[in-house]
C-alpha atoms as a printed R data frame, in Angstrom:
    type eleno elety resid chain resno       x       y       z
1   ATOM     1    CA   MET     A     1 -19.482 -59.174 -20.936
2   ATOM     2    CA   PRO     A     2 -16.020 -58.681 -20.204
3   ATOM     3    CA   ARG     A     3 -15.451 -57.270 -23.757
4   ATOM     4    CA   GLN     A     4 -18.413 -54.850 -23.348
5   ATOM     5    CA   ASP     A     5 -16.565 -54.055 -19.988
6   ATOM     6    CA   GLN     A     6 -13.381 -53.605 -21.638
7   ATOM     7    CA   PHE     A     7 -15.067 -51.528 -24.374
8   ATOM     8    CA   GLY     A     8 -16.526 -49.173 -21.796
9   ATOM     9    CA   GLU     A     9 -13.124 -48.854 -19.817
10  ATOM    10    CA   ASN     A    10 -11.437 -47.773 -23.194
11  ATOM    11    CA   ILE     A    11 -14.376 -44.888 -23.567
12  ATOM    12    CA   ASN     A    12 -13.889 -43.936 -19.952
13  ATOM    13    CA   LEU     A    13  -9.878 -43.918 -20.374
14  ATOM    14    CA   LYS     A    14 -10.389 -41.699 -23.840
15  ATOM    15    CA   LYS     A    15 -12.532 -39.131 -22.184
16  ATOM    16    CA   PHE     A    16  -9.921 -38.897 -19.164
17  ATOM    17    CA   VAL     A    17  -7.240 -38.472 -21.242
18  ATOM    18    CA   LYS     A    18  -9.069 -35.645 -23.557
19  ATOM    19    CA   LYS     A    19  -9.816 -34.024 -20.076
20  ATOM    20    CA   LEU     A    20  -6.013 -34.097 -19.328
21  ATOM    21    CA   ILE     A    21  -4.946 -32.703 -22.343
22  ATOM    22    CA   ILE     A    22  -7.403 -29.846 -22.054
23  ATOM    23    CA   THR     A    23  -6.332 -29.054 -18.289
24  ATOM    24    CA   LEU     A    24  -2.697 -29.057 -19.212
25  ATOM    25    CA   ALA     A    25  -3.472 -26.838 -22.407
26  ATOM    26    CA   PHE     A    26  -5.136 -24.388 -20.215
27  ATOM    27    CA   GLY     A    27  -2.567 -24.544 -17.463
28  ATOM    28    CA   LEU     A    28  -0.173 -23.623 -20.219
29  ATOM    29    CA   VAL     A    29  -2.081 -20.504 -21.351
30  ATOM    30    CA   LEU     A    30  -2.032 -19.490 -17.797
31  ATOM    31    CA   LEU     A    31   1.882 -19.913 -17.701
32  ATOM    32    CA   HIS     A    32   2.452 -18.348 -20.664
33  ATOM    33    CA   PRO     A    33   0.345 -14.719 -20.619
34  ATOM    34    CA   PRO     A    34  -0.343 -12.747 -23.499
35  ATOM    35    CA   ALA     A    35   1.803 -10.403 -25.231
36  ATOM    36    CA   SER     A    36  -0.081  -7.293 -23.367
37  ATOM    37    CA   SER     A    37   1.499  -8.629 -20.066
38  ATOM    38    CA   GLN     A    38   4.697  -8.259 -21.776
39  ATOM    39    CA   SER     A    39   7.097  -5.103 -21.191
40  ATOM    40    CA   VAL     A    40   6.621  -2.354 -23.790
41  ATOM    41    CA   VAL     A    41   9.677  -0.893 -25.335
42  ATOM    42    CA   TYR     A    42  10.303   2.439 -27.453
43  ATOM    43    CA   ASP     A    43  13.166   3.625 -29.213
44  ATOM    44    CA   ILE     A    44  14.293   6.814 -28.091
45  ATOM    45    CA   LEU     A    45  15.610   8.860 -31.031
46  ATOM    46    CA   LEU     A    46  17.397  12.300 -30.954
47  ATOM    47    CA   ALA     A    47  17.687  14.121 -34.086
48  ATOM    48    CA   GLY     A    48  16.629  11.191 -35.781
49  ATOM    49    CA   ARG     A    49  19.335   8.647 -34.443
50  ATOM    50    CA   SER     A    50  18.760   6.012 -31.936
51  ATOM    51    CA   VAL     A    51  20.303   6.713 -28.554
52  ATOM    52    CA   GLY     A    52  18.642   4.652 -26.400
53  ATOM    53    CA   GLU     A    53  15.439   2.832 -25.192
54  ATOM    54    CA   LEU     A    54  12.382   3.407 -22.837
55  ATOM    55    CA   THR     A    55  11.022   0.211 -21.223
56  ATOM    56    CA   ILE     A    56   7.283   0.318 -19.578
57  ATOM    57    CA   THR     A    57   6.871  -2.326 -16.967
58  ATOM    58    CA   PRO     A    58   3.312  -3.981 -17.228
59  ATOM    59    CA   PRO     A    59   1.115  -2.759 -14.534
60  ATOM    60    CA   ARG     A    60   1.364  -5.074 -11.394
61  ATOM    61    CA   SER     A    61  -1.395  -5.401  -9.014
62  ATOM    62    CA   GLY     A    62  -0.799  -6.443  -5.421
63  ATOM    63    CA   ASP     A    63  -1.373  -5.887  -1.540
64  ATOM    64    CA   GLY     A    64  -4.265  -3.915  -2.640
65  ATOM    65    CA   ALA     A    65  -2.313  -1.193  -4.953
66  ATOM    66    CA   ASP     A    66  -1.464  -0.903  -8.693
67  ATOM    67    CA   HIS     A    67   2.365  -0.384  -9.401
68  ATOM    68    CA   PHE     A    68   3.814   1.365 -12.680
69  ATOM    69    CA   ARG     A    69   7.274   1.452 -13.662
70  ATOM    70    CA   VAL     A    70   9.280   3.503 -16.324
71  ATOM    71    CA   ARG     A    71  12.905   3.192 -17.419
72  ATOM    72    CA   GLY     A    72  14.612   5.097 -19.768
73  ATOM    73    CA   ALA     A    73  18.196   4.649 -20.969
74  ATOM    74    CA   ILE     A    74  19.911   7.321 -22.900
75  ATOM    75    CA   ASP     A    75  23.779   7.001 -24.443
76  ATOM    76    CA   THR     A    76  25.170   9.869 -26.177
77  ATOM    77    CA   PHE     A    77  28.611  11.102 -26.844
78  ATOM    78    CA   LEU     A    78  29.154  13.053 -23.720
79  ATOM    79    CA   TYR     A    79  25.877  11.748 -21.580
80  ATOM    80    CA   ASP     A    80  24.853   8.268 -20.274
81  ATOM    81    CA   VAL     A    81  21.599   8.940 -18.607
82  ATOM    82    CA   VAL     A    82  18.975   6.642 -16.610
83  ATOM    83    CA   TYR     A    83  15.838   7.553 -15.857
84  ATOM    84    CA   VAL     A    84  13.484   5.832 -13.571
85  ATOM    85    CA   SER     A    85   9.928   6.580 -12.516
86  ATOM    86    CA   GLU     A    86   7.867   4.480  -9.993
87  ATOM    87    CA   ASN     A    87   4.058   5.003  -9.175
88  ATOM    88    CA   ARG     A    88   1.863   3.081  -6.663
89  ATOM    89    CA   PHE     A    89  -1.815   3.771  -6.555
90  ATOM    90    CA   GLU     A    90  -4.632   2.661  -4.549
91  ATOM    91    CA   ASN     A    91  -8.320   2.755  -5.962
92  ATOM    92    CA   GLY     A    92  -6.840   5.107  -8.436
93  ATOM    93    CA   VAL     A    93  -5.360   7.843  -6.058
94  ATOM    94    CA   LEU     A    94  -1.576   7.946  -5.724
95  ATOM    95    CA   LYS     A    95   0.064   6.959  -2.836
96  ATOM    96    CA   THR     A    96   3.817   7.259  -3.639
97  ATOM    97    CA   SER     A    97   6.116   8.217  -6.400
98  ATOM    98    CA   MET     A    98   9.714   7.983  -7.140
99  ATOM    99    CA   SER     A    99  11.560   9.795  -9.793
100 ATOM   100    CA   SER     A   100  15.342   9.519 -10.216
101 ATOM   101    CA   GLN     A   101  18.005  10.292 -12.839
102 ATOM   102    CA   GLU     A   102  21.357   9.573 -13.119
103 ATOM   103    CA   VAL     A   103  23.956  10.936 -15.207
104 ATOM   104    CA   ASN     A   104  27.180   9.034 -16.172
105 ATOM   105    CA   GLY     A   105  26.658   6.646 -13.329
106 ATOM   106    CA   LYS     A   106  26.165   9.369 -10.741
107 ATOM   107    CA   LEU     A   107  22.683  10.541  -8.936
108 ATOM   108    CA   LYS     A   108  21.417  14.016 -10.481
109 ATOM   109    CA   GLU     A   109  18.153  14.604  -8.948
110 ATOM   110    CA   LYS     A   110  15.494  12.325  -7.189
111 ATOM   111    CA   THR     A   111  11.997  13.195  -6.070
112 ATOM   112    CA   ASN     A   112   9.914  11.336  -3.743
113 ATOM   113    CA   THR     A   113   6.162  12.109  -3.265
114 ATOM   114    CA   VAL     A   114   3.866  10.706  -0.088
115 ATOM   115    CA   GLN     A   115   0.583  10.917   0.538
116 ATOM   116    CA   THR     A   116  -0.313  12.229   3.763
117 ATOM   117    CA   THR     A   117  -3.198  13.284   5.702
118 ATOM   118    CA   GLY     A   118  -5.019  15.855   3.419
119 ATOM   119    CA   ASN     A   119  -2.040  16.290   1.118
120 ATOM   120    CA   TYR     A   120   1.122  15.066  -0.426
121 ATOM   121    CA   ARG     A   121   4.640  15.615   0.607
122 ATOM   122    CA   VAL     A   122   7.058  16.011  -1.805
123 ATOM   123    CA   THR     A   123  11.079  15.848  -1.229
124 ATOM   124    CA   PHE     A   124  13.822  16.972  -3.666
125 ATOM   125    CA   ALA     A   125  17.273  16.122  -3.649
126 ATOM   126    CA   GLU     A   126  20.332  17.029  -6.116
127 ATOM   127    CA   GLY     A   127  23.340  14.937  -6.299
128 ATOM   128    CA   ASN     A   128  24.610  13.793  -2.824
129 ATOM   129    CA   SER     A   129  22.758  16.546  -0.830
130 ATOM   130    CA   ALA     A   130  20.471  16.273   1.726
131 ATOM   131    CA   ALA     A   131  16.538  15.895   0.372
132 ATOM   132    CA   THR     A   132  14.569  19.126   0.949
133 ATOM   133    CA   GLU     A   133  10.985  19.690   1.032
134 ATOM   134    CA   THR     A   134   9.918  21.660  -1.907
135 ATOM   135    CA   THR     A   135   6.142  21.604  -1.737
136 ATOM   136    CA   GLN     A   136   2.796  20.139  -0.475
137 ATOM   137    CA   ILE     A   137  -0.085  19.388  -2.884
138 ATOM   138    CA   PRO     A   138  -3.481  19.482  -1.014
139 ATOM   139    CA   HIS     A   139  -5.822  17.727  -3.740
140 ATOM   140    CA   PRO     A   140  -5.418  13.793  -4.687
141 ATOM   141    CA   ILE     A   141  -3.572  12.948  -7.588
142 ATOM   142    CA   ASN     A   142  -5.400  10.483  -9.848
143 ATOM   143    CA   TYR     A   143  -2.857  10.840 -12.910
144 ATOM   144    CA   THR     A   144   0.851  11.293 -13.466
145 ATOM   145    CA   VAL     A   145   3.276  11.631 -16.489
146 ATOM   146    CA   THR     A   146   4.265   8.134 -15.687
147 ATOM   147    CA   SER     A   147   0.678   7.220 -16.305
148 ATOM   148    CA   LEU     A   148   0.644   8.429 -19.749
149 ATOM   149    CA   TYR     A   149   2.561   5.353 -20.815
150 ATOM   150    CA   TYR     A   150  -0.038   3.095 -19.455
151 ATOM   151    CA   ARG     A   151  -3.398   4.927 -20.398
152 ATOM   152    CA   GLU     A   152  -4.816   7.512 -22.801
153 ATOM   153    CA   PRO     A   153  -5.464  10.715 -20.522
154 ATOM   154    CA   LEU     A   154  -9.236  10.866 -21.457
155 ATOM   155    CA   ASN     A   155 -11.183  13.862 -20.185
156 ATOM   156    CA   MET     A   156  -8.065  14.967 -17.983
157 ATOM   157    CA   LYS     A   157  -7.067  18.588 -17.566
158 ATOM   158    CA   GLN     A   158  -4.261  18.601 -15.282
159 ATOM   159    CA   ILE     A   159  -1.957  15.454 -14.256
160 ATOM   160    CA   TYR     A   160   1.229  15.367 -11.790
161 ATOM   161    CA   SER     A   161   4.919  15.526 -12.948
162 ATOM   162    CA   ASP     A   162   6.820  12.855 -11.037
163 ATOM   163    CA   ARG     A   163   9.770  14.711 -11.538
164 ATOM   164    CA   TYR     A   164   9.084  18.133 -10.970
165 ATOM   165    CA   GLY     A   165   6.746  17.607  -8.187
166 ATOM   166    CA   LYS     A   166   4.101  19.703  -9.665
167 ATOM   167    CA   MET     A   167   0.788  19.613 -11.665
168 ATOM   168    CA   CYS     A   168   0.764  20.483 -15.330
169 ATOM   169    CA   SER     A   169  -1.874  20.910 -17.789
170 ATOM   170    CA   VAL     A   170  -3.067  18.427 -20.415
171 ATOM   171    CA   GLN     A   171  -4.992  19.775 -24.036
172 ATOM   172    CA   LYS     A   172  -6.405  17.426 -26.433
173 ATOM   173    CA   VAL     A   173  -5.162  18.757 -29.710
174 ATOM   174    CA   ALA     A   174  -6.454  15.850 -32.142
175 ATOM   175    CA   THR     A   175  -7.566  12.429 -32.446
176 ATOM   176    CA   GLY     A   176  -5.503  10.652 -30.068
177 ATOM   177    CA   ALA     A   177  -2.894  13.520 -29.425
178 ATOM   178    CA   TYR     A   178  -2.392  15.196 -26.276
179 ATOM   179    CA   GLU     A   179  -0.153  18.112 -25.616
180 ATOM   180    CA   VAL     A   180   1.141  18.243 -22.094
181 ATOM   181    CA   MET     A   181   2.846  21.643 -20.888
182 ATOM   182    CA   MET     A   182   5.721  20.585 -18.464
183 ATOM   183    CA   PRO     A   183   6.594  22.725 -15.469
184 ATOM   184    CA   ASP     A   184   9.896  23.747 -17.177
185 ATOM   185    CA   GLY     A   185   7.751  25.434 -20.041
186 ATOM   186    CA   LYS     A   186   8.575  22.787 -22.660
187 ATOM   187    CA   LYS     A   187   5.824  20.945 -24.287
188 ATOM   188    CA   THR     A   188   5.529  17.214 -25.160
189 ATOM   189    CA   LEU     A   189   3.487  15.678 -27.190
190 ATOM   190    CA   TYR     A   190   1.598  12.106 -26.530
191 ATOM   191    CA   HIS     A   191  -0.086  10.176 -29.478
192 ATOM   192    CA   TYR     A   192  -2.542   7.130 -29.046
193 ATOM   193    CA   SER     A   193  -3.894   4.486 -31.311
194 ATOM   194    CA   GLN     A   194  -6.559   2.017 -29.837
195 ATOM   195    CA   GLY     A   195  -5.786   3.493 -26.410
196 ATOM   196    CA   GLN     A   196  -2.097   2.604 -26.466
197 ATOM   197    CA   CYS     A   197   0.693   5.052 -26.467
198 ATOM   198    CA   ARG     A   198   2.518   4.873 -29.646
199 ATOM   199    CA   GLU     A   199   4.801   8.045 -30.011
200 ATOM   200    CA   VAL     A   200   6.082  10.766 -27.874
201 ATOM   201    CA   LYS     A   201   7.451  14.028 -29.049
202 ATOM   202    CA   SER     A   202   9.431  16.732 -27.323
203 ATOM   203    CA   GLN     A   203  12.641  19.015 -27.580
204 ATOM   204    CA   ILE     A   204  15.891  19.062 -25.759
205 ATOM   205    CA   ALA     A   205  18.161  22.121 -26.576
206 ATOM   206    CA   GLY     A   206  16.313  22.659 -29.858
207 ATOM   207    CA   LEU     A   207  16.753  19.299 -31.196
208 ATOM   208    CA   ASN     A   208  13.757  16.860 -31.687
209 ATOM   209    CA   LEU     A   209  13.466  14.184 -29.113
210 ATOM   210    CA   ILE     A   210  11.207  10.951 -29.922
211 ATOM   211    CA   PHE     A   211  10.328   8.204 -28.287
212 ATOM   212    CA   ARG     A   212   8.626   5.684 -30.784
213 ATOM   213    CA   ILE     A   213   6.830   2.409 -29.945
214 ATOM   214    CA   ARG     A   214   8.798  -0.759 -31.200
215 ATOM   215    CA   PRO     A   215   6.464  -2.794 -33.660
216 ATOM   216    CA   ASP     A   216   6.771  -5.706 -31.476
217 ATOM   217    CA   SER     A   217   5.274  -3.811 -28.506
218 ATOM   218    CA   VAL     A   218   2.397  -2.916 -30.390
219 ATOM   219    CA   ALA     A   219  -1.074  -4.245 -29.103
220 ATOM   220    CA   ARG     A   220  -2.599  -6.610 -31.484
């Protein structure tokens, strides 16, 4: 009998150890989220030369809202530019948006968008000047230029420009390719594969500007 009890105890001990290992392994999976929860990085190419990078922060959900953040840094011979855009959505509707641009360490422009009763209040500041209200947008905003880096604009006709504080048109030109007409009259082309933005093409002063996703940021 004692030997049988010991045998039974050994079996129970093995079962306990097995469950403990499984529990710890599951805990490690939770502590180390999949690659899709990591930042997505794009190389910025100007006229074929690398001049910086664009970092897309993983979407963050909290306080009943979804948060998006994009940060771009460009370093050229003459200019050091840092661009930041942040969105806050609730139930798919934009609540607040902030877009700022610094050149050589000094604020060049900043746009804030806040949803109020029945419309959006948009304020714009240039340099160190006081912010001025530029316009009011009456209809709900469900998609922004920042959103383009987080999801493909399926069936979208218009999106909101965080920087300019205006709506701009979207047109599907090929499978996974969308042309956005920016408020300044420039066209930007966004390419998607499996729902992920892989490349963005635009122009600055007649030079090709490309945002190309790094291989280690491509969704598997």
